[in-house]
C-alpha positions as CSV (number, residue, x, y, z in Angstrom):
1,X,0.1,0.1,-0.2
2,X,1.4,3.3,-1.0
3,X,2.5,6.0,1.8
4,X,-0.8,8.7,1.8
5,X,1.5,11.3,0.6
6,X,2.4,9.9,-2.7
7,X,-0.8,10.9,-4.1
8,X,0.2,14.6,-3.9
9,X,-1.2,16.7,-6.6
10,X,1.6,16.3,-9.6
11,X,2.0,20.1,-10.3
12,X,1.6,23.7,-8.8
13,X,-1.5,25.4,-9.7
14,X,-3.0,28.9,-9.2
15,X,-0.2,31.7,-9.6
16,X,2.4,29.1,-8.6
17,X,1.8,27.5,-12.0
18,X,2.0,30.5,-14.0
19,X,5.4,31.0,-12.0
20,X,6.5,27.7,-13.4
21,X,5.7,28.1,-16.7
22,X,7.7,31.2,-17.1
23,X,10.8,29.1,-16.1
24,X,11.1,26.3,-18.1
25,X,14.0,27.2,-20.5
26,X,17.7,26.1,-19.8
27,X,19.4,28.0,-17.2
28,X,22.7,27.3,-15.2
29,X,20.5,26.4,-11.9
30,X,17.8,24.0,-11.9
31,X,15.4,24.1,-8.9
32,X,14.2,20.5,-7.8
33,X,11.1,21.9,-6.1
34,X,7.7,20.2,-4.4
35,X,5.3,23.1,-4.9
36,X,3.5,21.7,-1.6
37,X,6.4,22.2,0.7
38,X,6.7,25.3,3.1
39,X,10.6,24.7,3.4
40,X,10.9,24.4,-0.6
41,X,8.8,27.7,-0.9
42,X,11.5,29.7,1.4
43,X,13.7,28.9,-1.7
44,X,11.8,29.8,-4.6
45,X,10.8,32.9,-3.0
46,X,14.3,33.7,-2.6
47,X,15.0,32.8,-6.4
48,X,12.0,35.4,-7.2
49,X,13.1,38.0,-4.8
50,X,16.8,38.0,-6.0
51,X,15.9,37.6,-9.6
52,X,17.9,34.9,-10.3
53,X,17.6,32.7,-13.4
54,X,16.7,29.2,-12.8
55,X,14.8,26.5,-14.5
56,X,11.9,24.8,-12.1
57,X,11.6,21.0,-12.6
58,X,8.9,19.3,-10.3
59,X,9.7,16.4,-8.4
60,X,7.5,14.3,-5.8
61,X,9.9,13.3,-3.1
62,X,7.9,10.3,-2.3
63,X,8.4,8.8,-5.8
64,X,12.0,9.9,-6.2
65,X,13.7,10.0,-9.6
66,X,17.0,8.4,-9.9
67,X,18.7,11.4,-11.2
68,X,17.3,13.3,-8.4
69,X,18.5,10.8,-6.0
70,X,21.9,11.3,-7.2
71,X,21.9,15.0,-6.8
72,X,20.5,14.5,-3.5
73,X,20.9,11.2,-1.6
74,X,18.3,12.3,1.0
75,X,15.8,12.5,-1.7
76,X,14.2,16.0,-0.3
77,X,13.3,19.3,-1.7
78,X,14.5,21.9,-2.2
79,X,17.6,21.0,-4.0
80,X,19.3,23.0,-6.2
81,X,21.2,21.5,-9.4
82,X,24.2,23.8,-10.5
83,X,25.3,23.1,-13.8
84,X,29.3,23.5,-14.9
85,X,31.7,22.8,-17.7
86,X,32.4,19.7,-15.8
87,X,28.9,18.6,-15.1
88,X,26.1,19.1,-12.3
89,X,26.6,19.3,-8.6
90,X,23.8,20.2,-6.2
91,X,23.2,21.7,-2.8
92,X,20.2,21.2,-0.4
93,X,18.8,22.3,3.1
94,X,17.0,25.6,2.7
95,X,19.0,27.4,5.4
96,X,22.2,26.5,3.2
97,X,20.3,27.4,0.2
98,X,19.2,30.9,1.2
99,X,22.7,31.8,2.2
100,X,24.3,30.3,-1.2
101,X,21.7,32.3,-3.0
102,X,22.6,35.5,-1.2
103,X,26.2,35.0,-2.1
104,X,25.9,34.1,-5.7
105,X,25.2,37.7,-7.0
106,X,26.5,40.9,-5.3
107,X,23.7,43.0,-4.1
108,X,22.2,45.3,-6.9
109,X,19.2,46.7,-8.2
110,X,19.3,44.0,-10.7
111,X,19.8,41.3,-8.0
112,X,18.4,42.6,-4.2
113,X,19.9,41.3,-1.3
114,X,17.7,39.2,1.2
115,X,20.0,40.1,4.0
116,X,21.0,43.6,5.7
117,X,24.2,45.0,4.5
118,X,25.6,45.8,8.2
119,X,27.8,43.0,9.8
120,X,25.4,43.2,13.0
121,X,22.1,43.5,11.5
122,X,23.0,40.4,9.1
123,X,23.9,38.2,12.1
124,X,20.8,39.2,14.0
125,X,18.7,38.5,11.0
126,X,20.3,34.9,10.9
127,X,19.5,34.7,14.7
128,X,16.2,35.2,13.8
129,X,15.8,32.7,10.9
130,X,17.0,30.2,13.8
131,X,14.4,31.4,16.0
132,X,11.6,30.8,13.3
133,X,13.2,27.5,12.6
134,X,13.7,26.2,16.2
135,X,10.9,28.2,18.4
136,X,8.0,28.9,15.9
137,X,8.1,25.8,13.3
138,X,8.1,23.1,15.9
139,X,5.5,24.5,17.6
140,X,3.5,24.7,14.1
141,X,3.7,21.1,13.3
142,X,2.8,20.0,16.9
143,X,0.0,21.9,16.6
144,X,-1.2,20.4,13.4
145,X,-0.5,16.6,14.4
146,X,-1.3,16.7,18.0
147,X,-4.7,14.6,18.4
148,X,-6.0,15.7,22.1
149,X,-6.8,18.7,23.6
150,X,-4.3,19.2,25.9
151,X,-1.4,18.9,23.8
152,X,-3.1,21.2,21.2
153,X,-3.5,23.6,23.6
154,X,0.4,23.6,24.7
155,X,1.3,23.5,21.2
156,X,-0.8,26.6,20.5
157,X,0.4,28.8,23.3
158,X,3.9,27.9,22.7
159,X,3.3,28.8,19.2
160,X,1.9,32.0,20.3
161,X,5.1,32.9,22.4
162,X,7.4,32.2,19.5
163,X,5.4,34.7,17.1
164,X,5.2,37.3,19.6
165,X,9.1,37.4,20.5
166,X,9.5,37.6,16.3
167,X,6.7,40.1,16.3
168,X,8.3,42.3,18.7
169,X,11.7,42.4,16.8
170,X,10.1,43.6,13.6
171,X,11.0,47.1,12.8
172,X,8.2,47.3,10.2
173,X,7.0,47.3,7.5
174,X,9.1,44.0,7.2
175,X,11.7,42.6,10.3
176,X,14.7,44.7,9.2
177,X,12.5,47.6,8.0
178,X,11.9,48.6,4.4
179,X,14.1,45.4,3.1
180,X,12.4,42.1,2.7
181,X,14.8,39.6,4.2
182,X,15.2,36.0,4.9
183,X,13.5,36.3,8.2
184,X,10.6,37.4,6.4
185,X,10.8,34.5,3.9
186,X,11.5,31.8,6.5
187,X,8.2,32.5,8.1
188,X,6.0,33.6,5.1
189,X,5.2,30.2,3.6
190,X,3.8,29.0,6.6
191,X,2.0,32.1,7.5
192,X,0.3,31.4,4.2
193,X,-0.6,27.7,5.6
194,X,-2.1,29.4,8.9
195,X,-5.6,29.2,7.4
196,X,-5.8,25.5,8.4
197,X,-4.9,26.2,12.1
198,X,-7.5,28.9,12.2
199,X,-10.2,26.5,11.0
200,X,-9.0,23.3,12.9
201,X,-6.9,24.3,15.8
202,X,-8.5,27.6,17.2
203,X,-5.4,29.5,16.1
204,X,-6.4,33.3,16.4
205,X,-4.3,35.9,14.7
206,X,-5.4,38.5,17.5
207,X,-4.1,36.5,20.1
208,X,-0.6,37.2,19.1
209,X,-0.7,40.7,20.0
210,X,0.2,44.1,19.0
211,X,1.9,44.3,15.6
212,X,1.5,40.9,14.6
213,X,-1.6,41.3,12.4
214,X,-0.2,44.2,10.4
215,X,3.3,42.3,9.7
216,X,1.2,39.0,8.7
217,X,-0.7,41.1,6.1
218,X,2.4,42.5,4.5
219,X,3.8,38.7,4.4
220,X,0.6,37.5,2.6
221,X,0.9,40.5,0.2
222,X,4.1,40.0,-1.0
223,X,4.4,39.1,-4.7
224,X,6.9,36.4,-4.2
225,X,5.0,34.6,-1.9
226,X,1.5,35.0,-3.8
227,X,3.5,34.1,-7.0
228,X,4.8,30.7,-5.6
229,X,1.7,29.7,-3.8
230,X,-0.8,27.4,-5.3
231,X,-4.6,26.9,-4.6
232,X,-5.9,26.3,-1.0
233,X,-7.6,23.2,-2.0
234,X,-4.5,21.6,-3.3
235,X,-2.7,22.2,0.3
236,X,-5.6,21.1,2.1
237,X,-5.3,17.9,0.6
238,X,-2.1,17.6,2.0
239,X,-2.5,19.6,5.2
240,X,-5.5,17.3,6.3
241,X,-3.0,14.4,6.8
242,X,-1.1,16.4,9.1
243,X,-4.4,17.3,11.2
244,X,-4.8,13.5,11.1
245,X,-1.1,13.0,12.0
246,X,-0.8,10.5,9.1
247,X,1.5,12.6,6.9
248,X,4.5,10.7,6.0
249,X,7.0,13.3,5.5
250,X,10.3,13.4,7.5
251,X,9.1,16.5,9.5
252,X,5.8,14.9,10.3
253,X,7.9,11.6,11.3
254,X,10.2,14.0,13.5
255,X,7.2,15.5,15.0
256,X,5.8,12.4,15.9
257,X,8.7,11.2,17.4
258,X,9.3,14.0,19.5
259,X,12.4,15.0,17.7
260,X,13.9,17.9,16.3
261,X,12.7,18.9,12.7
262,X,15.3,17.7,9.8
């Protein structure tokens, strides 16, 4: 019997499909992507924000192509294939890929930076990317996957705490001020999926506190998020498996086992 996640919708839909179609010509970077994955969407947003040429390649990581496995033996998206005169090489892991894409081109009007230029502010941004990864996202997945009311309540309060801390640090309109940075895009794909928590896990944006709703709305309005997002109905097909604690992603398995996110 196949794993439930194997039946994932085969391609992006909505605005994301238009973005896919616009990135089908050969380029020096191939973005091996899973349209449904929020970690993957971070890198898709980074490519769009930095205006880096790339070719989009859809892959279902639950039905792994051999070429994909040669590039990334872990079989996880996102993966970047970098073509060289000696052949292809690859990088993966979203936090690593964000840094790679930042270093790939000097900051310019043509290729806007996704980190502050000041050394302290850049390091502060990196610390807050880690805050999202370590303090917010584990609670997001715990809240989705928990099946009893006490566990859901505990995860919900911890998620509020993590969001309040980040929100208190937002300079406005984005985390670092006018510049949209890796901190914003580390959280935005998950905020895009918070509607499932509102409907099924009693999540209330107002409960996060002052400043959060405005920041959340600005994230949701960002073109790079909208243009890499598919239709809600197809997200729901996958997210409901998390709500039932039936998802078979590595993140879902780690959450179920009380382990750190991979």
